[in-house]
C-alpha positions in Angstrom: 42.2 13.7 27.3 44.0 13.7 24.1 44.2 17.2 22.4 43.3 17.9 18.8 46.4 17.4 16.9 45.8 20.6 14.8 46.1 22.7 18.1 49.3 21.2 19.0 52.2 23.8 19.4 54.1 22.3 16.4 51.1 21.7 14.0 51.9 22.9 10.6 55.7 22.3 10.6 57.3 19.8 8.5 60.3 18.0 9.6 62.7 15.7 7.5 64.2 12.9 9.4 67.3 11.6 7.8 68.7 10.0 10.9 68.8 6.2 12.0 69.0 4.3 15.2 68.3 6.3 18.1 69.4 10.0 18.9 68.1 11.7 15.9 65.0 9.7 15.4 63.9 10.1 19.1 64.4 14.0 18.6 62.1 13.8 15.4 59.8 11.6 17.5 59.3 14.4 20.2 58.7 17.1 17.5 56.0 14.8 16.1 54.4 14.2 19.5 54.3 18.1 19.7 52.2 18.3 16.3 55.0 18.4 13.6 54.5 16.4 10.4 57.6 14.2 10.3 58.9 12.5 7.2 61.6 9.7 7.4 64.0 9.7 4.4 65.3 6.3 4.0 67.3 4.2 1.5 64.9 2.1 -0.6 67.0 -1.2 0.3 66.1 -2.0 3.8 65.3 1.6 5.1 66.7 2.8 8.5 68.9 0.1 9.8 67.1 0.1 12.9 64.1 -1.6 11.2 66.1 -4.9 11.3 67.5 -4.4 14.7 65.5 -6.9 16.4 65.5 -7.2 20.4 64.2 -10.3 21.9 62.9 -11.5 18.5 60.2 -8.9 18.9 58.5 -7.5 15.7 55.7 -5.3 14.5 54.5 -5.4 11.0 57.4 -7.0 9.9 59.9 -4.4 11.5 61.6 -4.4 14.8 59.6 -3.4 17.7 62.3 -1.0 18.9 62.1 0.8 15.5 58.4 1.5 16.1 59.1 2.8 19.6 60.9 5.9 18.3 59.4 6.2 14.7 55.8 5.9 15.7 53.4 8.5 13.9 56.0 9.3 11.1 55.7 9.0 7.4 58.3 7.5 5.2 59.7 8.2 1.8 62.3 6.0 0.1 65.1 7.8 -1.9 68.8 6.8 -3.2 70.5 10.1 -2.3 73.3 8.8 -4.7 70.8 9.0 -7.7 70.5 12.4 -9.1 66.8 12.1 -9.7 66.1 11.0 -6.1 68.2 13.6 -4.8 66.4 16.5 -6.9 63.2 15.3 -5.5 64.3 15.2 -1.9 65.9 18.6 -2.5 62.5 19.8 -3.4 61.1 18.5 -0.1 64.0 20.2 1.7 63.0 23.6 0.0 59.6 23.5 1.6 60.6 21.9 5.1 61.0 23.7 8.3 63.5 21.4 10.2 65.8 18.8 8.8 67.7 16.3 11.0 70.5 13.9 10.2 73.2 11.9 12.2 75.6 11.1 9.3 79.3 11.1 10.3 81.1 14.4 9.6 81.4 15.4 6.0 78.9 12.7 4.6 76.2 15.2 4.0 78.4 17.7 2.5 79.6 15.0 -0.2 75.9 14.2 -1.0 75.1 17.8 -1.5 73.1 18.4 1.5 75.5 20.1 4.0 74.2 23.1 5.9 75.7 25.4 3.5 74.0 23.9 0.5 70.6 23.6 2.2 70.8 27.0 3.8 71.2 28.5 0.2 68.1 26.3 -0.8 66.1 27.3 2.2 67.2 30.2 4.4 64.4 29.6 6.8 65.2 26.0 7.6 66.5 24.7 10.9 69.3 22.3 10.5 70.0 19.6 13.1 73.1 17.5 13.3 73.9 14.6 15.5 77.5 13.2 15.8 79.2 11.1 18.3 82.1 13.3 19.2 81.7 16.6 17.4 83.0 17.7 13.9 86.7 17.9 14.6 89.4 16.3 16.7 90.8 12.8 16.7 87.7 11.1 17.6 85.5 12.6 15.1 85.2 9.5 12.8 84.8 6.9 15.7 81.5 5.2 15.9 79.1 7.5 17.8 77.4 4.6 19.9 76.0 5.1 23.3 78.0 2.3 25.2 81.3 3.5 23.5 80.7 7.1 24.7 80.0 5.8 28.2 83.1 3.9 28.1 85.2 6.8 26.8 83.8 9.5 28.9 84.3 7.9 32.3 80.6 7.2 33.2 81.2 3.5 33.2 83.6 4.1 35.9 81.2 6.0 38.0 78.8 3.2 38.4 79.1 0.1 40.5 80.8 -0.5 43.9 84.4 -0.2 44.3 85.2 -4.0 43.8 83.2 -4.0 40.5 84.6 -3.5 37.0 83.1 -0.5 34.9 79.3 -0.6 34.9 77.5 1.1 32.1 73.7 2.0 32.3 71.2 -0.8 30.9 69.9 1.7 28.5 70.9 4.1 25.9 70.8 7.3 28.2 73.4 9.4 26.0 71.1 8.8 22.8 68.0 10.2 24.8 69.9 13.0 26.5 71.2 14.0 23.1 68.1 14.0 21.5 66.5 16.3 24.2 69.4 18.7 23.5 68.7 18.7 19.7 64.9 19.5 20.3 66.0 22.4 22.7 68.3 23.8 20.0 65.8 23.2 17.1 62.9 25.0 19.2 65.2 27.8 20.1 66.1 28.4 16.5 62.4 28.3 15.5 61.6 30.9 18.1 64.3 33.0 16.5 63.2 32.3 12.9 59.6 33.6 14.2 61.4 36.9 15.0 64.0 37.3 12.2 63.0 34.8 9.6 66.3 33.2 9.6 67.0 29.3 10.2 69.9 28.1 11.7 72.4 25.2 12.6 72.1 23.0 15.8 74.9 20.8 16.4 74.9 18.2 19.1 76.9 15.1 20.0 77.0 12.2 22.4 80.2 13.1 24.1 79.1 16.6 25.1 75.7 15.0 26.2 78.0 12.7 28.5 79.7 15.7 29.9 76.5 17.6 30.5 74.9 14.8 32.4 78.0 14.3 34.7 78.5 18.1 35.2 78.2 17.8 39.0 80.7 15.0 39.3 82.9 16.5 36.8 83.0 19.8 38.2 84.0 18.2 41.6 86.9 16.3 39.9 88.0 19.4 37.7 88.3 21.6 41.1 90.2 18.9 42.9 94.0 19.7 42.7 95.0 16.3 43.4 93.7 15.0 40.0 92.5 11.9 41.8 89.9 9.8 40.2 86.5 9.7 42.2 86.6 6.7 44.6 83.6 4.6 44.1 82.1 3.4 47.5 82.6 -0.2 48.7 78.9 -0.8 48.9 75.8 1.1 48.1 77.6 3.4 45.3 75.2 5.6 43.7 77.3 8.7 43.4 81.0 9.0 44.3 80.9 12.3 45.7 77.9 11.9 48.0 78.5 11.1 51.7 77.2 8.3 53.6 74.4 7.1 53.7 73.7 8.1 50.2 73.3 4.8 48.2 71.5 1.4 47.7 71.1 -1.2 50.5 69.9 -4.8 50.8 67.1 -5.0 53.5 65.8 -8.3 54.9 63.6 -9.1 51.9 64.9 -6.9 48.8 66.4 -3.6 48.3 66.0 -0.1 49.1 67.6 3.4 48.5 68.6 6.1 51.0 69.4 9.5 49.9 70.7 12.4 52.0 70.2 11.8 56.0 71.7 13.3 59.1 73.7 10.5 60.7 72.4 11.2 64.2 68.8 11.2 63.0 69.2 8.1 61.2 70.9 6.4 64.1 67.7 7.5 66.2 65.3 6.1 63.6 67.1 3.0 63.1 67.9 2.4 66.6 71.4 2.0 65.8 73.9 3.6 68.3 76.8 2.2 66.3 75.8 4.9 63.6 75.5 7.8 65.9 79.1 7.0 67.1 80.2 8.5 63.7 80.2 12.4 63.7 78.6 14.0 60.9 82.0 15.3 59.6 82.9 11.8 59.0 79.9 11.2 56.6 82.3 11.4 53.5 85.8 10.6 55.1 84.7 7.3 56.8 81.8 6.8 54.3 82.6 3.0 53.7 82.7 2.3 57.3 79.3 3.9 57.8 77.8 2.5 55.0 78.8 -1.1 56.2 77.0 -0.3 59.6 74.0 1.0 57.8 73.8 -2.1 55.6 74.1 -4.4 58.6 71.3 -2.7 60.2 68.8 -2.6 57.4 69.5 -6.2 56.5 67.8 -7.3 59.7 64.2 -6.1 58.6 62.1 -6.1 55.5 62.0 -3.1 53.3 58.6 -2.0 54.2 59.6 -2.1 57.9 62.1 0.6 57.4 60.0 2.7 54.9 57.2 2.9 57.5 59.7 4.3 59.9 61.8 6.5 57.8 59.1 8.0 55.2 57.0 9.6 57.9 60.2 11.1 59.5 61.0 12.8 56.4 64.0 10.7 55.5 64.4 10.5 51.8 64.0 6.7 51.0 62.4 4.3 48.4 62.1 0.5 47.6 64.3 -0.6 44.6 61.6 -2.1 42.2 62.0 -4.2 39.4 59.8 -3.7 36.2 57.2 -6.3 37.2 56.6 -4.5 40.5 56.9 -1.0 39.3 54.4 -1.6 36.3 52.0 -3.0 39.1 52.4 0.1 41.3 49.6 2.9 41.7 52.3 5.3 41.0 52.8 3.8 37.6 49.1 3.5 37.0 48.5 7.3 38.0 50.8 8.6 35.2 48.9 6.6 32.5 52.1 6.2 30.7 51.3 3.4 28.3 49.7 3.8 24.9 48.8 1.0 22.2 50.3 1.8 18.6 48.7 -0.1 15.5 50.2 -0.6 12.1 48.1 0.0 8.9 47.5 -3.7 8.8 46.1 -3.9 12.4 49.2 -5.2 14.3 49.4 -3.7 17.9 52.0 -3.3 20.6 52.1 -1.3 23.8 54.7 1.4 24.4 55.3 4.5 26.3 53.7 7.8 25.4 55.3 11.3 25.0 56.1 12.3 28.6 55.0 16.0 27.9 51.5 17.4 28.7 50.1 20.2 26.7 47.3 22.5 28.0 46.4 19.6 30.5 46.4 16.8 28.0 48.7 13.9 27.5 50.1 13.4 24.0 49.3 10.1 22.4 49.5 9.0 18.8 48.2 5.3 17.9 50.1 5.3 14.7 53.0 2.8 14.5 56.1 3.6 12.5 55.3 3.7 8.7 56.3 1.0 6.2 59.3 1.7 4.3 58.3 4.2 1.5 54.9 4.1 2.3 54.5 8.1 1.4 57.0 8.2 -1.3 54.5 8.8 -4.2 52.4 11.2 -2.1 55.4 13.3 -1.2 58.0 13.0 -3.8 56.1 14.1 -6.8 57.3 15.3 -10.0 
């Protein structure tokens, strides 16, 4: 069941999205999913750079498919912020907006005349959201704020993979998505405060802080280790350098499977592997590479489903490692009904994910693709 958009929590709010690429637009997308009117403000020549960022040569309505995935359902106005006439028209939009989001490097919006101080004077009720790579001060402030680069600098790439591997980043832009979530949380908090006090606010997030927040468990362990030693990745099955054996991913007879926390004695019993029982529970971390090697040898002797049939009924946390073809064929995937079809004004279609939030028992779906560049300029930039 899809809810009436006029009944969604953010219906009636106007959001101006000046951001490009991922973190800012994803935050604006989530506000759109929750009912807000989101207007992308783009440069007339080419618009958001992500419109031309083609992945696997996939397009929809002339723009890259990835652009549509996080700009669906929005409106677009084309304006050259370096031209006084266009800037004046955009400032008129700002004066009537509720939220504004940008991800320009520090100082850019101030030079344009749309920094927080200028906007606050123009519209004291507006909530102003800013996304940067590394914050607004310090020696890294002007570095490119790109997901892979922040994973590299933050140590995340060194947490992944087995001990013999080089750095292993994630295969998706997890920090952009996490940063978007932080921005939405801050914006919603300021909107609640505005409802009480009438005052807007400034919300600042950055990818590096998101990286630190996502690794708070591991980083806390490191910060409280007086030796200052780097976390030791496991020789095999590494999934978290601070989790003891058998925590990790293992090759079974016909595929891969994941094992989370499990008492060694119980695991030895279920796997009929007395060699595992020979290790005291106190050795689960001190001798984890030895233990994992034995667990891996045992699991490799039988198919994944054989082990799942034994371990799951016994309450051991485990799962098969699925690729996307297998995952999208699974009953668990189907039960979530996570896919929606979006359409351009010209009728081109693509399948993508829906908003992960449910409101009042309903999933949030919007069939509108991303807007054509400047499609709403005449309607919204009047005068």
